[in-house]
BADOLO-249875 format. One record per residue (C-alpha): y, x, z negated; residue in three letters. Coordinates in steps of 0.25 Angstrom, whole numbers, padded with zeros to 4 digits, always signed. Layout:
% BADOLO-249875
YXZAla
...
% end
This chain:
% BADOLO-249875
+0730+0371-0142Unk
+0727+0359-0149Unk
+0725+0356-0164Unk
+0711+0352-0168Unk
+0703+0350-0181Unk
+0708+0346-0194Unk
+0720+0354-0198Unk
+0716+0354-0213Unk
+0702+0359-0210Unk
+0699+0373-0215Unk
+0691+0376-0202Unk
+0694+0389-0197Unk
+0689+0385-0183Unk
+0701+0378-0176Unk
+0714+0371-0177Unk
+0717+0372-0163Unk
+0709+0373-0150Unk
+0712+0377-0136Unk
+0709+0369-0124Unk
+0704+0380-0115Unk
+0693+0380-0105Unk
+0683+0391-0108Unk
+0669+0394-0114Unk
+0675+0393-0129Unk
+0683+0383-0136Unk
+0696+0390-0143Unk
+0700+0386-0157Unk
+0711+0392-0166Unk
+0711+0391-0181Unk
+0724+0386-0188Unk
+0729+0400-0192Unk
+0728+0405-0177Unk
+0735+0393-0172Unk
+0747+0395-0182Unk
+0747+0410-0179Unk
+0748+0407-0164Unk
+0759+0397-0167Unk
+0767+0408-0172Unk
+0766+0417-0160Unk
+0777+0418-0150Unk
+0775+0409-0138Unk
+0773+0419-0127Unk
+0763+0427-0136Unk
+0756+0414-0140Unk
+0754+0410-0126Unk
+0747+0423-0123Unk
+0738+0422-0136Unk
+0734+0408-0132Unk
+0730+0413-0118Unk
+0722+0424-0125Unk
+0715+0414-0134Unk
+0712+0404-0123Unk
+0705+0416-0116Unk
+0695+0416-0128Unk
+0689+0403-0123Unk
+0683+0410-0111Unk
+0681+0424-0117Unk
+0680+0423-0132Unk
+0678+0438-0134Unk
+0688+0445-0123Unk
+0690+0460-0121Unk
+0697+0465-0133Unk
+0692+0455-0143Unk
+0686+0462-0156Unk
+0675+0456-0164Unk
+0678+0455-0178Unk
+0668+0455-0190Unk
+0661+0442-0191Unk
+0655+0433-0181Unk
+0662+0432-0168Unk
+0676+0435-0173Unk
+0685+0442-0164Unk
+0699+0448-0163Unk
+0708+0448-0151Unk
+0721+0455-0149Unk
+0732+0449-0141Unk
+0745+0456-0140Unk
+0750+0457-0154Unk
+0740+0446-0159Unk
+0726+0446-0164Unk
+0717+0434-0162Unk
+0705+0433-0171Unk
+0694+0423-0167Unk
+0680+0419-0167Unk
+0670+0415-0157Unk
+0660+0404-0159Unk
+0650+0406-0148Unk
+0641+0394-0151Unk
+0653+0385-0152Unk
+0660+0391-0140Unk
+0673+0392-0147Unk
+0683+0403-0150Unk
+0691+0401-0163Unk
+0704+0409-0165Unk
+0705+0412-0180Unk
+0718+0420-0181Unk
+0730+0425-0172Unk
+0738+0436-0179Unk
+0748+0446-0175Unk
+0742+0460-0174Unk
+0746+0470-0185Unk
+0753+0483-0181Unk
+0743+0495-0182Unk
+0747+0505-0193Unk
+0753+0517-0187Unk
+0757+0511-0173Unk
+0771+0510-0169Unk
% end
């Protein structure tokens, strides 16, 4: 991952990019980067691998379309990725990474 863009910009599109060979460019907003920084190293590596696969297949099996244009949610272990796909610009933007909340009544 490398930083890109103006860190003071209010743009929601990116604060980090991935150098990955694929059909789509990958970007992460600053909130997603910060959340990823707080994840334990082994889990972070697996999350990054999952995110990199989005460059080849931006809507993998298990991705759920959210309301709105081309927004998706993808679960990975105890985390949820929220991202959007810009098909015209050929890019995937990870907007949020968050730990999944436990379900009510589950043990």
